[in-house]
C-alpha positions in Angstrom: -59.9 -17.5 -5.3 -56.9 -15.0 -4.2 -56.1 -13.0 -1.3 -57.2 -9.7 -3.7 -60.2 -11.3 -5.1 -62.1 -13.0 -1.5 -62.5 -9.2 -0.3 -64.8 -8.4 -3.0 -67.2 -12.0 -2.8 -69.4 -12.4 0.2 -69.2 -16.1 0.5 -66.7 -18.5 -1.3 -66.0 -22.0 -1.7 -62.7 -22.7 -0.2 -60.2 -25.8 0.9 -60.4 -26.8 4.7 -57.2 -27.6 6.6 -57.7 -28.7 9.7 -55.0 -28.1 12.7 -54.5 -28.4 16.2 -52.2 -25.8 16.1 -53.3 -22.0 15.1 -53.1 -19.2 13.3 -54.9 -15.6 13.2 -55.1 -12.8 10.9 -51.2 -11.4 10.8 -49.7 -14.6 11.8 -47.0 -16.6 9.9 -47.1 -20.6 10.8 -44.5 -23.1 9.3 -45.9 -26.7 7.6 -45.3 -29.8 6.6 -47.7 -31.2 3.8 -47.5 -34.9 3.1 -51.1 -36.3 2.5 -51.8 -36.6 -1.1 -54.8 -34.2 -0.4 -53.0 -31.5 1.0 -50.4 -31.7 -1.3 -52.6 -31.0 -3.9 -54.3 -28.3 -2.3 -51.3 -26.3 -1.3 -50.4 -26.9 -5.3 -53.8 -25.8 -6.4 -53.4 -22.5 -4.3 -50.1 -21.6 -5.6 -50.9 -21.6 -9.2 -54.1 -19.6 -9.0 -52.1 -17.7 -6.4 -55.1 -18.2 -3.9 -55.2 -19.6 -0.7 -57.0 -22.0 1.8 -58.8 -22.1 5.3 -57.2 -22.9 8.6 -59.3 -24.5 10.9 -59.6 -25.3 14.2 -60.4 -28.7 16.1 -62.9 -29.4 18.1 -61.9 -32.9 19.9 -65.6 -33.4 20.9 -66.9 -33.1 17.3 -67.9 -36.0 15.2 -65.4 -36.4 12.1 -68.1 -38.7 10.1 -70.6 -35.7 10.1 -67.5 -32.7 9.7 -68.4 -31.5 13.2 -65.0 -32.1 14.6 -64.5 -28.5 12.4 -65.3 -25.2 14.4 -67.1 -22.9 12.8 -64.5 -19.9 12.6 -61.0 -20.7 10.6 -58.8 -18.3 9.2 -57.9 -18.2 5.6 -54.4 -17.9 4.5 -51.9 -17.3 1.6 -48.6 -19.3 1.2 -46.0 -16.8 1.3 -43.1 -19.5 0.9 -42.5 -23.1 -0.1 -39.1 -25.3 0.0 -38.3 -29.0 0.0 -37.4 -30.4 3.2 -34.4 -32.6 4.0 -36.8 -35.1 4.2 -38.3 -34.8 0.9 -41.8 -32.9 2.1 -42.9 -30.0 0.8 -42.3 -27.3 3.5 -44.7 -23.8 3.2 -45.2 -20.8 4.8 -48.6 -19.2 5.5 -49.6 -16.0 7.0 -53.6 -15.1 8.3 -55.3 -12.7 5.7 -59.2 -12.9 7.4 -61.6 -14.5 10.2 -63.8 -16.6 7.9 -66.8 -18.1 9.1 -67.6 -21.9 7.7 -70.4 -23.8 6.6 -71.5 -26.6 4.5 -68.8 -28.7 4.6 -68.2 -31.2 1.7 -66.0 -34.5 0.7 -64.3 -34.5 -2.2 -63.0 -37.7 -3.4 -59.2 -37.3 -2.0 -61.0 -36.7 1.1 -60.0 -33.1 1.4 -62.6 -30.9 3.0 -64.3 -28.1 1.4 -66.9 -25.4 2.6 -68.5 -22.3 2.1 -66.7 -19.4 3.8 -68.1 -16.0 4.4 -65.4 -13.1 5.9 -65.8 -12.0 9.7 -65.3 -8.5 10.2 -62.2 -8.0 12.4 -62.6 -7.1 15.8 -63.1 -3.2 16.7 -60.1 -1.9 19.5 -62.2 0.6 21.8 -59.8 1.0 24.7 -57.0 3.0 25.2 -53.5 1.8 24.1 -51.8 1.2 27.4 -54.8 -1.6 28.1 -52.1 -3.9 26.8 -49.7 -3.3 28.8 -47.6 -5.3 30.2 -49.1 -7.8 27.1 -46.9 -6.4 24.3 -43.9 -5.9 26.2 -43.7 -9.8 27.1 -44.9 -10.4 23.1 -42.1 -9.0 22.5 -39.4 -10.8 24.9 -41.1 -14.2 23.2 -39.9 -13.4 20.4 -36.5 -12.3 21.1 -36.3 -15.1 23.4 -37.4 -17.9 20.2 -35.7 -16.6 16.9 -37.8 -19.9 15.3 -41.2 -17.9 15.9 -39.5 -14.3 15.1 -37.7 -15.3 12.0 -41.3 -16.3 10.1 -41.5 -12.2 10.4 -40.6 -9.9 7.7 -42.1 -7.4 10.1 -43.3 -7.4 13.6 -45.8 -4.9 14.7 -46.3 -5.0 18.4 -47.5 -1.4 18.3 -50.8 -2.9 16.8 -52.8 -3.7 19.4 -55.1 -6.2 17.3 -52.2 -8.0 15.8 -50.4 -8.6 19.5 -53.5 -10.1 20.8 -53.7 -12.2 17.6 -50.3 -13.7 18.6 -51.0 -14.5 22.3 -54.4 -15.8 21.2 -52.2 -18.3 19.2 -49.2 -18.9 21.5 -51.6 -19.4 24.5 -52.5 -23.2 25.0 -56.5 -21.9 25.4 -58.8 -24.8 24.3 -60.0 -24.2 20.9 -63.9 -23.8 22.1 -62.9 -20.9 23.7 -60.9 -19.2 21.2 -63.6 -19.4 19.3 -66.1 -17.4 21.5 -63.4 -14.8 21.4 -63.5 -14.3 18.0 -67.0 -14.6 17.5 -67.6 -10.7 19.6 -67.5 -8.3 17.7 -64.7 -6.2 20.2 -61.6 -7.3 21.7 -62.5 -6.3 25.2 -63.4 -9.7 26.8 -60.3 -11.2 25.2 -58.0 -8.1 26.4 -59.4 -8.8 30.0 -58.6 -12.5 30.0 -55.2 -12.0 28.1 -54.5 -9.4 31.3 -54.9 -12.5 33.7 -53.0 -14.9 32.3 -50.3 -12.7 31.3 -50.0 -10.2 34.6 
């Protein structure tokens, strides 16, 4: 299913890409693809102009029962790809929507697929200056690290949800804690949490 098509379905079956790094809606990430199952996943996604789901890993979960994959992931689309100097496939993905993951199955080449349902995005019901100084400090990080800034065609430091998502990606916060924040209907708790950390 493509980025447009997914918006017209309640539940879709999508391939999963579990990672220790995290990407959320509006975020971008560079990936090196080397396992055959993920090479197939990317080729099929590009051929059908669709995407896949990047999942957070649960260190305490049992891999044989797929409990090592947290239940909230991010549907991403491939926005760029190239062959790297080492001969591997390099891609850049962009987060589109958060999805809830259920009924994980394993295909013959061990690629995991699952039923994925779109989660409604956070509501931001706070004053705009509630993000100060998070927005300023995030811009400083982007200015300091060109390898991060170069991933983005545009940055949205005036968009509260975009700023919160970038902080949640960057901070070394336990995946279970991030999952708890993502399960909330609004972002008031994550704003309070980030404010304490960033200040």
